[in-house]
N, C-alpha and C positions, 0 to 999 in steps of 0.2 A: 363123203370125204372124211377121212380119219387122220388124226395126227399120228406120226410115228416118233416115239421118243418125246423128250421134254425140251429139247433145244429149240430156241427161238432166235430170230434174226430181225434186225431193223433194216429195212431197205427203202430207198426212195422210190415212190411210185407216182406215175402220172396216169392220166386217163383221158380218153377222147370225150368223155361225158363232161369233164370239167377242164377244158383246154387251158394251158398256160399255168397250171397249178401243179406243183410237186409237193408231196408230203411223205414224211418218214412214217412207215407203218410197221408195227411189230406183229410178226406172224410166226407160226410154227415153221421150222427149217425143213422138215420132211413131212410129206403127206402121202397117203395112199388113196387112190380113187377107184371105186368099183362102179361099173356101169353095164348096161345091157344094150345090145344093138336092136334094131327094129325086127331083125330075124330071130331074136331070142338068145343070141350068143352072150355069154358073160365075160367081161374083161376086167382085169385088175392091173393097175400100173402105179408104181411109186415115183414120186417126184421129189427133188431136193433143190436147195438153193434158189436161184432165180426162177427155175421152172415151177417149183412149189409155190412161190409167190404169185406167178402168173395164173396158175390153176385156181388158187384161192381167190384171187381178184375176180376172175371170170365167174366162178361159182357165186361170189358175192352179188354180182350183177343179176344172176338168175334168181337170187333170194331177195332182191330189192335193196341191197346194201351198196352204198357208194363209199369211196375212200374217206370222205369226211366223217362217216359214222364210226371209224376206228380211232378217231383223234380225241384228245382231251378238249374240254369245252373252250378254253382260251386259245389253243392252237387252231381249232376248228373255226372260231370266230375270226381270227386273223386271216386265215386262208380264204374264207368266204368273202371277207372284205377285199382281199387282193383280187379274187376272181371277179367280183362285181365291178371293181374299179377298172378292170381290163376290158369290160364289155362295152 
């Protein structure tokens, strides 16, 4: 996954891994993804806006990263407390 340009956007994200919590996450506005199929085909696709945020969010999951990992410590602590209180 590669950034395209330098523009970034802050979008509110939710995740089924941490239900009931929404967080503002700063991500690149445009990304390009390159992948291969099981048959060996090579694919390239660009994403922007909400689609770019979704692709990055899902790639984060594959890399073991959750929404909380993108937040400043004080914001993270407040949202973790909110999540734990809701359980």
